[in-house]
C-alpha positions as CSV (number, residue, x, y, z in Angstrom):
1,M,0.0,0.0,0.0
2,A,1.4,3.4,-1.0
3,D,2.0,6.0,1.6
4,Q,-0.6,8.7,1.6
5,P,0.8,12.2,1.5
6,I,0.7,14.0,4.8
7,V,-1.6,17.0,4.5
8,D,-0.9,20.0,6.7
9,Q,-4.4,21.1,7.5
10,D,-3.4,24.7,8.4
11,T,-1.7,25.1,5.0
12,E,-4.7,23.7,3.2
13,D,-7.1,25.9,5.1
14,A,-5.0,29.0,4.2
15,K,-4.9,28.0,0.5
16,W,-8.6,27.7,0.3
17,M,-9.3,30.8,2.4
18,A,-7.1,32.8,0.0
19,K,-9.5,31.7,-2.8
20,A,-12.5,32.8,-0.7
21,L,-10.8,36.2,-0.1
22,E,-10.5,36.6,-3.9
23,L,-14.3,36.0,-4.1
24,A,-14.8,38.6,-1.4
25,D,-12.9,41.1,-3.5
26,L,-15.3,40.3,-6.4
27,A,-18.2,41.0,-4.1
28,A,-16.7,44.4,-3.2
29,S,-16.2,45.2,-6.8
30,H,-20.0,44.8,-7.2
31,Y,-20.6,47.1,-4.2
32,E,-21.6,44.2,-2.1
33,I,-20.3,43.5,1.4
34,P,-17.0,41.6,0.8
35,V,-17.7,38.1,1.8
36,G,-16.6,35.1,-0.3
37,A,-17.1,31.4,0.2
38,I,-16.1,28.1,-1.4
39,V,-17.1,24.5,-0.9
40,V,-14.3,22.0,-1.2
41,S,-14.6,18.2,-1.4
42,Q,-11.8,15.7,-1.9
43,G,-9.3,18.5,-2.7
44,E,-11.5,20.2,-5.4
45,I,-13.7,23.3,-5.4
46,I,-17.2,22.1,-6.0
47,G,-19.0,25.4,-5.4
48,E,-18.2,29.0,-4.9
49,G,-20.0,32.3,-4.2
50,Y,-19.8,35.8,-2.9
51,N,-22.3,38.1,-1.3
52,S,-24.8,39.4,-3.8
53,P,-28.1,40.2,-2.0
54,I,-28.2,43.7,-3.5
55,S,-27.4,42.9,-7.1
56,L,-29.7,39.8,-7.1
57,C,-32.5,41.5,-5.0
58,D,-32.3,38.4,-2.8
59,P,-31.8,38.6,0.9
60,T,-30.7,35.0,1.0
61,A,-27.9,35.5,-1.5
62,H,-25.1,35.4,1.1
63,A,-21.8,34.0,0.0
64,E,-22.3,30.7,1.9
65,I,-25.7,30.1,0.3
66,Q,-24.4,30.9,-3.1
67,A,-21.5,28.5,-2.7
68,I,-23.7,25.7,-1.2
69,R,-26.2,26.1,-4.1
70,A,-23.4,25.9,-6.7
71,A,-21.9,22.8,-4.9
72,C,-25.3,21.0,-4.8
73,Q,-25.9,21.8,-8.5
74,N,-22.4,20.6,-9.5
75,T,-22.6,17.4,-7.5
76,N,-26.3,16.8,-8.3
77,N,-26.9,16.2,-4.6
78,Y,-28.3,18.3,-1.9
79,R,-26.1,16.6,0.7
80,L,-22.5,17.6,0.9
81,S,-21.4,15.2,3.7
82,D,-17.7,15.2,3.0
83,A,-17.3,18.9,2.2
84,T,-15.7,21.8,3.9
85,L,-17.1,25.3,3.5
86,Y,-14.5,28.1,3.6
87,V,-16.0,31.6,4.2
88,T,-14.3,34.9,5.0
89,L,-16.8,35.9,7.7
90,E,-18.4,33.9,10.5
91,P,-21.8,32.6,9.3
92,C,-25.1,34.1,10.4
93,S,-28.1,32.0,11.6
94,M,-29.6,31.6,8.1
95,C,-26.3,30.3,6.7
96,A,-25.7,28.1,9.7
97,G,-29.1,26.5,9.0
98,A,-28.2,25.9,5.4
99,I,-24.9,24.3,6.4
100,V,-26.7,21.9,8.7
101,H,-29.3,21.0,6.1
102,S,-26.7,20.5,3.4
103,R,-24.8,18.2,5.8
104,I,-21.5,20.1,5.3
105,A,-19.0,18.4,7.6
106,R,-16.7,21.3,8.4
107,V,-16.8,25.1,8.3
108,V,-13.6,27.2,8.3
109,Y,-14.0,31.0,8.5
110,G,-11.9,34.1,8.7
111,A,-13.1,37.1,10.7
112,T,-15.7,36.9,13.5
113,E,-19.0,38.7,13.1
114,P,-19.8,40.2,16.5
115,K,-23.3,41.4,15.6
116,S,-24.7,38.3,13.9
117,G,-22.2,35.5,13.9
118,V,-23.5,32.2,15.3
119,V,-20.5,30.0,15.4
120,E,-18.9,31.8,18.4
121,S,-19.9,35.5,18.6
122,Q,-23.6,35.4,19.5
123,T,-24.2,31.8,20.1
124,R,-22.7,28.4,19.3
125,F,-25.3,27.2,16.9
126,F,-23.5,24.0,15.8
127,E,-23.3,22.9,19.5
128,V,-27.0,23.1,20.4
129,D,-28.8,19.8,21.4
130,Y,-31.5,20.0,18.7
131,I,-29.1,20.0,15.8
132,N,-29.1,16.5,14.3
133,R,-25.7,17.0,12.7
134,S,-22.2,17.5,14.0
135,V,-20.3,20.3,12.2
136,Q,-16.7,20.9,12.9
137,T,-15.6,24.5,13.0
138,K,-12.4,26.5,12.8
139,G,-12.3,30.3,13.0
140,G,-9.6,32.9,12.6
141,V,-8.1,31.6,9.4
142,M,-6.6,34.6,7.6
143,A,-8.8,36.7,9.9
144,D,-6.6,39.8,9.6
145,K,-7.0,39.9,5.8
146,A,-10.7,39.2,6.0
147,S,-11.2,41.9,8.6
148,A,-9.1,44.4,6.6
149,Q,-11.3,43.8,3.5
150,L,-14.4,44.6,5.5
151,T,-12.9,47.6,7.2
152,K,-11.7,49.0,3.8
153,F,-15.2,48.4,2.3
154,F,-17.1,50.1,5.1
155,Q,-14.7,53.1,5.2
156,Y,-15.2,53.6,1.4
157,R,-19.0,53.3,1.9
158,R,-19.0,55.9,4.7
159,E,-16.9,58.2,2.6
160,Q,-19.3,57.9,-0.3
161,K,-22.3,58.7,1.9
162,K,-20.5,61.7,3.3
163,K,-19.8,63.0,-0.2
164,L,-23.4,62.5,-1.2
165,R,-24.6,64.4,1.9
166,Q,-22.1,67.3,1.1
167,A,-23.2,67.4,-2.5
168,S,-26.9,67.5,-1.4
169,K,-26.2,70.4,0.9
170,L,-24.4,72.3,-1.9
171,S,-27.3,71.9,-4.3
172,E,-29.9,73.3,-1.8
């Protein structure tokens, strides 16, 4: 029997998170909150997505939902039991529910979301008794980069709003 290559999980997680961060940049380029996500199974990306609720007029179009939908379509299966979801921001309750229902085995995220994150910030959703599925989680992967993306985006957004207010005052 041939020796299986040893996989450094931290290196793998950083590799996939870097791809999710690229998708978050794509979201920002569409004036969406910069969150990106990918679903990986057996070393291959099977789904990817980025935040697009504004452009799609769909409040459920979070990065995680987009990536899960794509993965399910690509595998022709609504269950993703051996998959890992990489997302740049701690999932919200809607996304956590979709993760459970799609049977994703593992969630790796970058930055925490103090207001609505449900992996560690507001609650520990995947640890409650009524969840019929165990989901492994790992937070903080490339968190500095993910946080910096979000900070830059919201600074830009605030600057744009300020300019609009100033322009409005000048036209009065």
